N, C-alpha and C positions, 0 to 999 in steps of 0.2 A: 356673808362673810366670805372670805378667801384664805387658802392655805398661805402658811407664812412662805416667805422667801429667802434663800441661803445664797449668800454670797461669798466668796473669798476675803479673808483680812489679812490672814498673815501665813506663813508656813505652816503654821498648826492650827490655827482656828478660821473659822468661818463666822461671819454674820448671819444672823436670824432676825428678820423682820416682819412684824405681823400687825396686824391692823383692825379697827373695827369703828362704825360710826353710828351714831343715833340721830334721826330727823324727826322733826314735831312730837317729841317725846319730852316733857318737861314741866315749867311753871306757868307758860305764858297762856293767855288765854284761847290762843288759837289752835294750841298745841292739840293732837289725836288723842294722844294718853297723858293725862294729867300724873304727876309724881315729882318729888321732891329731887332738885338736880343733884344732890348727892347719890342716889340710885342711880341716876343715869350714867355718873361717873363712875360707879361701881361695876354698872355691867356691862360698861365699854369695855373698861380694863380686864374684867374678868372674861372677856372673850378673846382680848390681845394676848393677854398672859396665857390661857389656854393653848392656843395657837403655840406659840413659842414653846413652852415646856414640852408640848406634843411633838416640835421638831428637835428636840434634843438640845434646846437653848437655854442657855442661864440669863435671866433678864439683866440686863444694866442699865437701861434708860428709857425714860416713858416720855414722848411728845405729843401734847394736846391740841387741837386746832377748835377754837371755841368760838363759834360764830351767833350765840346767845347774846351775851352782853356782859360789862366787866363784872359787874357782881356774881354771875354765875360761877366765875373762873374760881373761888375758893371752895363751893360747893363740888364742883367737879373734883378737886384737888382734895377734897375729904373723902370722897367715894373711892378714888382710887386709894387712898393712905388705908382704907378698911378692908381692901384687897391686898395689899402688901403684907398688913398687920397679921392677916389669915393664912398668909404665906410665908409668914416670917423673913419677909424682903426688905424689911425697913430700911430708909437710906437710901434708897435709889433716887437718882436727881430727876428731876421733871421740868420739861421746859415747855415751848410752845407760842402760842399766838392767841390775841383776842381780835376779831371783827367789832372795833369800838368808833369806826367813822360811820356806818349806818345801822338804824334799827330794823330788825327784822321783827316779822309778825309770829313766828313759830321758831323753836329751840332748834340748835345744831351743834354735834360735838363730834371730832374727829380724834381718834387715838391712837398713836402708835407705840409698839412695844418694841424697844431693838435689845437683842441678846447676843450671846457668842456660843457657840458649840465647838468642841474638837473636831478637826477635820477626820473624814470616815464615818462619823454616827449617823448611818442609815440604814435603816431596815427592808429587806427585801422579802416580799411575799414569796412563801412555796407553794402556796394551795393546799397544805395540811392544817391550817389555823383555824380554831372556833373561833367565834363572834360572839359578841353582845353588846346590847344596849344599857348604858348606867345613866339613870334618870328620866326623865318623861319630856315628849316634846310640847313645850309652853311658848306662848307670843302674846304679847302687849299685855292687858292686863293679868290674863293668867298667871304670869309670873309673878305678879306681886300678891294675889289673890291665893296661889297654891304651893308657897313656898317650901312645904315639905316635900313637894315632888322634884324639885329642883336639885341635879346632880351637887353636892358640896365641894367646894374649891378643895378643901383637904383632903378629900377622897381622890379627887383627880390628881392630886401631888401623890398621894400615897401611893397609887396606883402607877403613875409615872415611875416611881421609884423601886417596883417589884419586877424583879429577873422573871416571874412567870408571865406578866404583861411583855409581850413582845411589841405592841404599837397602840397609839391612842389616837382618835380623830373627834375633835369638836364638832357637832352638828350644828348647821346655822339655818337660815331662812329658807332653803331649798328642801328639807326634811332627811331623812333617814335614808332612804334609800338613793338620793342623788350622791348625799355624803360618802355612802361605801361603794358606790361605783367609782365615782372620782379617786378615792381612796386607795381602790384594791385594782384598779383599772381593769376590772370584771364588769360584765352585762348581767348578770344571774339575776332571776327574782328573788325577792326574798319571804322569808316568811318568820313573823313576829308577832307577839301580843299586844302590839299597839300601833296607833295608824302611823305608817312607814314615810307617808308623804307631807304629812301635817310639818310647819314651819316649827324649828326649837328656837327660834327668837335668839335671844343673847347666848348661845350653846346652854340650854337649860339640859341638854343631855350631850353625851359622846358617847362614841364608839372604843371598844377595845378588841384585841386579837390577840388570842393567848392559846398555848398548847392544850389539847383537850384534856388531858392528864391535871391538869391543874385547876379544872372548873370548881371544885369544890372548895378550893382556899379561896378563890377569887370571890365566889358566892358569899362565903363567910365573911370577907372582909367588905364587900358592897352590899350586902344585907338586902332590905327591901327595894333598892335604886338597881339592882340585877335583874334585866330583862334578857330573855335567850333571843337569838336571833340568828336565823339558817337558811344559808344561801342553797336555792335548787335549781 
């Protein structure tokens, strides 16, 4: 998973572009993880929309690149629709393309979320922030088997809108430590209550930065999904 790219659009707006992909996950016999294509579409969109929202973007358009087959398109689109329903983003246009000339042995999907944000919406770390992990690192079949540990999209959206939360960062396949260092541009070791190096797959957890005096309120909102994280 990569961070969203921000590009100038107008004098007042910037483009926010985020993406995710899935390979060998789906309904084909040779897939490494067998799961319905609707689930694949859901999680690909989940990652991209979290990246977009974390960068301050308002989602505008979704682009899907379907390498599976023609029949998979409607299921991928259905999975995307579940994400949009969850975030009350109904009506977003979806476009893209399907590889229909040649058959593949394994499933493949790429998804891009295009959003916009107001120019100047950028957070700068001061060194005084407190940090936490929301959710648990999960990958592959764990995502399907432990849904109670997966950070809810609705919670991510709510924390995005809280003034006491300064910034958010979805965690991907390289784990919490890698994501935190890339996000903060700091090289600290981290102390936490979970495996900080494990893949978080489709952004099963995310990082938040907040003012220390607001921890009690954030813990109240996040509930059991809140896990402390301390730079040392």
